[in-house]
LOGU-757054 format. One record per residue (C-alpha): residue number from 1; x, y, z. Coordinates in Angstrom, 3 decimals, always signed. Each point is the difference from the previous one (the first is absolute). Last residue first. Layout:
<rec pos="NUM" X="X" Y="Y" Z="Z"/>
...
//
This chain:
<rec pos="203" X="-8.751" Y="+15.232" Z="-40.885"/>
<rec pos="202" X="+3.589" Y="-1.002" Z="+0.545"/>
<rec pos="201" X="+3.052" Y="+1.720" Z="+1.473"/>
<rec pos="200" X="+1.848" Y="+1.472" Z="-2.969"/>
<rec pos="199" X="-2.538" Y="-0.189" Z="-2.812"/>
<rec pos="198" X="-3.018" Y="+0.713" Z="+2.204"/>
<rec pos="197" X="+1.708" Y="+2.754" Z="+1.988"/>
<rec pos="196" X="+1.153" Y="+1.782" Z="-3.171"/>
<rec pos="195" X="-3.398" Y="-0.404" Z="-1.697"/>
<rec pos="194" X="-1.823" Y="+1.263" Z="+3.104"/>
<rec pos="193" X="+2.392" Y="+2.937" Z="+0.343"/>
<rec pos="192" X="-0.691" Y="+0.940" Z="-3.608"/>
<rec pos="191" X="-3.783" Y="-0.164" Z="+0.437"/>
<rec pos="190" X="-0.077" Y="+1.690" Z="+3.398"/>
<rec pos="189" X="+2.046" Y="+2.936" Z="-1.268"/>
<rec pos="188" X="-1.822" Y="+0.096" Z="-3.356"/>
<rec pos="187" X="-3.386" Y="+0.580" Z="+1.619"/>
<rec pos="186" X="+0.403" Y="+1.624" Z="+3.417"/>
<rec pos="185" X="+3.191" Y="+1.793" Z="-0.894"/>
<rec pos="184" X="+0.128" Y="+0.771" Z="-3.717"/>
<rec pos="183" X="-3.770" Y="+0.348" Z="-0.219"/>
<rec pos="182" X="+0.123" Y="+2.546" Z="+2.808"/>
<rec pos="181" X="+2.685" Y="+1.905" Z="-1.879"/>
<rec pos="180" X="-2.141" Y="-0.039" Z="-3.151"/>
<rec pos="179" X="-3.040" Y="+1.171" Z="+1.962"/>
<rec pos="178" X="+2.084" Y="+2.749" Z="+1.621"/>
<rec pos="177" X="+1.184" Y="+1.366" Z="-3.344"/>
<rec pos="176" X="-1.332" Y="+3.542" Z="+0.449"/>
<rec pos="175" X="+1.588" Y="-0.035" Z="+3.464"/>
<rec pos="174" X="+3.410" Y="-0.455" Z="-1.646"/>
<rec pos="173" X="+0.030" Y="+3.641" Z="-1.175"/>
<rec pos="172" X="-0.820" Y="+0.886" Z="+2.662"/>
<rec pos="171" X="+0.187" Y="-1.324" Z="+3.568"/>
<rec pos="170" X="-1.850" Y="-2.717" Z="+1.893"/>
<rec pos="169" X="+0.862" Y="-2.701" Z="-2.537"/>
<rec pos="168" X="+3.672" Y="+0.023" Z="+0.997"/>
<rec pos="167" X="-0.837" Y="-0.814" Z="+3.624"/>
<rec pos="166" X="-2.155" Y="-2.925" Z="-1.075"/>
<rec pos="165" X="+2.632" Y="-1.183" Z="-2.488"/>
<rec pos="164" X="+2.661" Y="-0.060" Z="+2.724"/>
<rec pos="163" X="-2.280" Y="-1.740" Z="+2.490"/>
<rec pos="162" X="-0.901" Y="-2.671" Z="-2.569"/>
<rec pos="161" X="+3.669" Y="-0.637" Z="-0.787"/>
<rec pos="160" X="+0.749" Y="-0.241" Z="+3.732"/>
<rec pos="159" X="-2.826" Y="-2.489" Z="+0.496"/>
<rec pos="158" X="+1.036" Y="-2.116" Z="-2.995"/>
<rec pos="157" X="+3.547" Y="-0.105" Z="+1.376"/>
<rec pos="156" X="-1.288" Y="-0.874" Z="+3.485"/>
<rec pos="155" X="-1.967" Y="-2.960" Z="-1.366"/>
<rec pos="154" X="+3.183" Y="-1.213" Z="-1.714"/>
<rec pos="153" X="+1.726" Y="-0.078" Z="+3.394"/>
<rec pos="152" X="-2.098" Y="-2.903" Z="+1.282"/>
<rec pos="151" X="-2.465" Y="+0.035" Z="+2.915"/>
<rec pos="150" X="-0.455" Y="+1.193" Z="+3.583"/>
<rec pos="149" X="+1.744" Y="+3.371" Z="-0.393"/>
<rec pos="148" X="-1.371" Y="-0.042" Z="-3.556"/>
<rec pos="147" X="-3.502" Y="+0.651" Z="+1.326"/>
<rec pos="146" X="+0.959" Y="+3.532" Z="+1.074"/>
<rec pos="145" X="+1.502" Y="+0.730" Z="-3.430"/>
<rec pos="144" X="-3.149" Y="-1.382" Z="-1.633"/>
<rec pos="143" X="-2.307" Y="+2.139" Z="+2.156"/>
<rec pos="142" X="+2.053" Y="+3.134" Z="-0.723"/>
<rec pos="141" X="-0.300" Y="-0.688" Z="-3.727"/>
<rec pos="140" X="-3.745" Y="-0.497" Z="+0.399"/>
<rec pos="139" X="-0.325" Y="+3.327" Z="+1.800"/>
<rec pos="138" X="+2.147" Y="+1.973" Z="-2.450"/>
<rec pos="137" X="-1.470" Y="-1.662" Z="-3.081"/>
<rec pos="136" X="-3.554" Y="+0.484" Z="+1.234"/>
<rec pos="135" X="+0.559" Y="+3.664" Z="+0.820"/>
<rec pos="134" X="+1.518" Y="+0.672" Z="-3.417"/>
<rec pos="133" X="-2.853" Y="-1.838" Z="-1.720"/>
<rec pos="132" X="-2.569" Y="+2.059" Z="+1.934"/>
<rec pos="131" X="+1.361" Y="+3.479" Z="-0.584"/>
<rec pos="130" X="-2.260" Y="+1.025" Z="-2.913"/>
<rec pos="129" X="-2.782" Y="-1.612" Z="+1.997"/>
<rec pos="128" X="-0.393" Y="+3.216" Z="+1.956"/>
<rec pos="127" X="-3.780" Y="-0.046" Z="+0.402"/>
<rec pos="126" X="+0.073" Y="+1.132" Z="+3.653"/>
<rec pos="125" X="-2.009" Y="-3.022" Z="+1.145"/>
<rec pos="124" X="+1.818" Y="-2.346" Z="-2.383"/>
<rec pos="123" X="+3.423" Y="+1.337" Z="+1.000"/>
<rec pos="122" X="-0.868" Y="-0.433" Z="+3.667"/>
<rec pos="121" X="-1.252" Y="-3.545" Z="-0.572"/>
<rec pos="120" X="+3.238" Y="-0.814" Z="-1.815"/>
<rec pos="119" X="+2.028" Y="+1.571" Z="+2.811"/>
<rec pos="118" X="-1.739" Y="-2.272" Z="+2.519"/>
<rec pos="117" X="+0.596" Y="-3.104" Z="-2.125"/>
<rec pos="116" X="+3.645" Y="+0.847" Z="-0.638"/>
<rec pos="115" X="+0.577" Y="+0.622" Z="+3.709"/>
<rec pos="114" X="-1.523" Y="-3.410" Z="+0.729"/>
<rec pos="113" X="+2.236" Y="-1.597" Z="-2.646"/>
<rec pos="112" X="+3.068" Y="+1.607" Z="+1.595"/>
<rec pos="111" X="-1.005" Y="-1.238" Z="+3.470"/>
<rec pos="110" X="-1.079" Y="-3.467" Z="-1.278"/>
<rec pos="109" X="+3.188" Y="-1.074" Z="-1.781"/>
<rec pos="108" X="+1.944" Y="-1.142" Z="+3.071"/>
<rec pos="107" X="-3.159" Y="-1.671" Z="+1.321"/>
<rec pos="106" X="-0.313" Y="-2.036" Z="-3.202"/>
<rec pos="105" X="+3.662" Y="-1.036" Z="-0.053"/>
<rec pos="104" X="-0.156" Y="-0.992" Z="+3.659"/>
<rec pos="103" X="-3.173" Y="-1.997" Z="-0.637"/>
<rec pos="102" X="+1.730" Y="-1.863" Z="-2.821"/>
<rec pos="101" X="+2.888" Y="-0.753" Z="+2.338"/>
<rec pos="100" X="-2.383" Y="-1.641" Z="+2.462"/>
<rec pos="99" X="-1.680" Y="-2.044" Z="-2.732"/>
<rec pos="98" X="+3.316" Y="-1.095" Z="-1.520"/>
<rec pos="97" X="+1.561" Y="-1.003" Z="+3.336"/>
<rec pos="96" X="+2.098" Y="-2.685" Z="-1.670"/>
<rec pos="95" X="+1.200" Y="+0.148" Z="-3.612"/>
<rec pos="94" X="-0.651" Y="-3.325" Z="-1.689"/>
<rec pos="93" X="+0.313" Y="+1.458" Z="-3.477"/>
<rec pos="92" X="-3.613" Y="-0.892" Z="-0.778"/>
<rec pos="91" X="-1.082" Y="+1.561" Z="+3.315"/>
<rec pos="90" X="+1.915" Y="+3.179" Z="-0.759"/>
<rec pos="89" X="-1.423" Y="+0.064" Z="-3.523"/>
<rec pos="88" X="-3.540" Y="-0.017" Z="+1.371"/>
<rec pos="87" X="+0.854" Y="+2.681" Z="+2.585"/>
<rec pos="86" X="+1.517" Y="+2.235" Z="-2.660"/>
<rec pos="85" X="-2.968" Y="-0.488" Z="-2.322"/>
<rec pos="84" X="-2.379" Y="+0.752" Z="+2.877"/>
<rec pos="83" X="+1.683" Y="+3.362" Z="+0.533"/>
<rec pos="82" X="+0.477" Y="+0.714" Z="-3.691"/>
<rec pos="81" X="-3.580" Y="-0.735" Z="-0.992"/>
<rec pos="80" X="-1.443" Y="+1.838" Z="+3.018"/>
<rec pos="79" X="+2.010" Y="+3.155" Z="-0.786"/>
<rec pos="78" X="-1.032" Y="-0.125" Z="-3.670"/>
<rec pos="77" X="-3.670" Y="-0.672" Z="+0.823"/>
<rec pos="76" X="-0.159" Y="+2.937" Z="+2.428"/>
<rec pos="75" X="+1.767" Y="+2.357" Z="-2.426"/>
<rec pos="74" X="-2.192" Y="-0.917" Z="-2.962"/>
<rec pos="73" X="-3.199" Y="+0.217" Z="+2.076"/>
<rec pos="72" X="+0.833" Y="+3.538" Z="+1.110"/>
<rec pos="71" X="+1.014" Y="+0.835" Z="-3.546"/>
<rec pos="70" X="-3.293" Y="-1.037" Z="-1.560"/>
<rec pos="69" X="-2.201" Y="+1.270" Z="+2.828"/>
<rec pos="68" X="+1.560" Y="+3.471" Z="-0.140"/>
<rec pos="67" X="-0.280" Y="+0.083" Z="-3.795"/>
<rec pos="66" X="-3.635" Y="-1.123" Z="+0.066"/>
<rec pos="65" X="-0.882" Y="+2.597" Z="+2.635"/>
<rec pos="64" X="+1.537" Y="+2.794" Z="-2.075"/>
<rec pos="63" X="-1.780" Y="-1.181" Z="-3.133"/>
<rec pos="62" X="-3.317" Y="-0.245" Z="+1.854"/>
<rec pos="61" X="+0.085" Y="+3.584" Z="+1.243"/>
<rec pos="60" X="+2.976" Y="+2.201" Z="-0.733"/>
<rec pos="59" X="+3.213" Y="+0.148" Z="-1.982"/>
<rec pos="58" X="+1.308" Y="+3.390" Z="-1.114"/>
<rec pos="57" X="+3.249" Y="-0.127" Z="+1.987"/>
<rec pos="56" X="+0.653" Y="-3.453" Z="-1.465"/>
<rec pos="55" X="+0.201" Y="+1.478" Z="-3.505"/>
<rec pos="54" X="+2.668" Y="+2.504" Z="+1.045"/>
<rec pos="53" X="+2.062" Y="-2.741" Z="+1.668"/>
<rec pos="52" X="-0.039" Y="-2.076" Z="-3.218"/>
<rec pos="51" X="-1.227" Y="-3.585" Z="-0.384"/>
<rec pos="50" X="-3.564" Y="+0.629" Z="+1.156"/>
<rec pos="49" X="-1.973" Y="-0.317" Z="-3.229"/>
<rec pos="48" X="-1.956" Y="-3.015" Z="+1.250"/>
<rec pos="47" X="+1.683" Y="-2.042" Z="-2.726"/>
<rec pos="46" X="+3.369" Y="+1.074" Z="+1.403"/>
<rec pos="45" X="-0.999" Y="-1.193" Z="+3.474"/>
<rec pos="44" X="-1.165" Y="-3.310" Z="-1.486"/>
<rec pos="43" X="+3.414" Y="-0.475" Z="-1.601"/>
<rec pos="42" X="+1.719" Y="+0.930" Z="+3.266"/>
<rec pos="41" X="-2.093" Y="-2.604" Z="+1.830"/>
<rec pos="40" X="+0.931" Y="-2.688" Z="-2.545"/>
<rec pos="39" X="+3.696" Y="+0.940" Z="+0.226"/>
<rec pos="38" X="-0.203" Y="-0.151" Z="+3.804"/>
<rec pos="37" X="-1.523" Y="-3.475" Z="-0.095"/>
<rec pos="36" X="+2.805" Y="-1.146" Z="-2.294"/>
<rec pos="35" X="+2.584" Y="+1.260" Z="+2.485"/>
<rec pos="34" X="-1.751" Y="-1.632" Z="+2.949"/>
<rec pos="33" X="-0.323" Y="-3.268" Z="-1.943"/>
<rec pos="32" X="+3.728" Y="+0.006" Z="-0.708"/>
<rec pos="31" X="+0.849" Y="+0.684" Z="+3.646"/>
<rec pos="30" X="-2.284" Y="-2.820" Z="+1.142"/>
<rec pos="29" X="+1.525" Y="-2.400" Z="-2.549"/>
<rec pos="28" X="+3.557" Y="+0.869" Z="+1.046"/>
<rec pos="27" X="-0.862" Y="-0.852" Z="+3.602"/>
<rec pos="26" X="+2.642" Y="+1.152" Z="+2.472"/>
<rec pos="25" X="+1.536" Y="-2.427" Z="+2.499"/>
<rec pos="24" X="+2.481" Y="+1.751" Z="+2.281"/>
<rec pos="23" X="-2.404" Y="+0.797" Z="+2.828"/>
<rec pos="22" X="+2.652" Y="+1.114" Z="+2.455"/>
<rec pos="21" X="+0.931" Y="-1.388" Z="+3.409"/>
<rec pos="20" X="+1.794" Y="+2.246" Z="+2.491"/>
<rec pos="19" X="-2.705" Y="-0.017" Z="+2.680"/>
<rec pos="18" X="-0.682" Y="-3.706" Z="-0.500"/>
<rec pos="17" X="+3.688" Y="-0.896" Z="+0.287"/>
<rec pos="16" X="+0.361" Y="+2.083" Z="+3.165"/>
<rec pos="15" X="-3.083" Y="-1.645" Z="+1.508"/>
<rec pos="14" X="+1.358" Y="-3.459" Z="-0.811"/>
<rec pos="13" X="+3.349" Y="+0.846" Z="+1.579"/>
<rec pos="12" X="-1.728" Y="+1.393" Z="+3.092"/>
<rec pos="11" X="-2.171" Y="-3.093" Z="+0.276"/>
<rec pos="10" X="+3.035" Y="-2.256" Z="-0.323"/>
<rec pos="9" X="+1.826" Y="+1.963" Z="+2.703"/>
<rec pos="8" X="-2.998" Y="-0.255" Z="+2.336"/>
<rec pos="7" X="-0.243" Y="-3.751" Z="-0.578"/>
<rec pos="6" X="+3.721" Y="-0.366" Z="+0.717"/>
<rec pos="5" X="-0.307" Y="+2.032" Z="+3.203"/>
<rec pos="4" X="-3.018" Y="-2.047" Z="+1.108"/>
<rec pos="3" X="+1.889" Y="-3.292" Z="-0.255"/>
<rec pos="2" X="-0.418" Y="-2.355" Z="-2.918"/>
<rec pos="1" X="-1.439" Y="-3.434" Z="+0.914"/>
//
């Protein structure tokens, strides 16, 4: 029978390992689907006539509600896809503590996503949708960087790229291209990262 000191040491070692563990399994499929989902949402946004900041300032009524619902659903589905994709891959790879690590990733992202949600409501109320893609890029980029502290480095790179494009899109002349910058982060960023992860680490 191990003595109490040995049991205590083993518990401390286990706790240290749990605290320093990282969710290293990223789902290439989930990233790909997130990118494709973003391209679909951007296409619908263009069809609604809301691709440019000036056009979004004029939105009202049903079109405004449809755009808010579209992008709210897109963000929620993308986050859920990647979170569950990471946990699924972690179990396939035999990585222990997948569920606990998945919760850490989610809770790391929540503050930035909450801020993004509140700012989105504020922009909708004050009809300042010309700024919405910039706000989303900044908040989502911050969420990815926060999540990367419990995950792989490639997530941080996508987060930093998204933050950079979000900051750039706030100021002219780049602000006129905010939809293109958003496409390059949320759409192409997820798509390219998904391909890279899938080829290198598996889908």
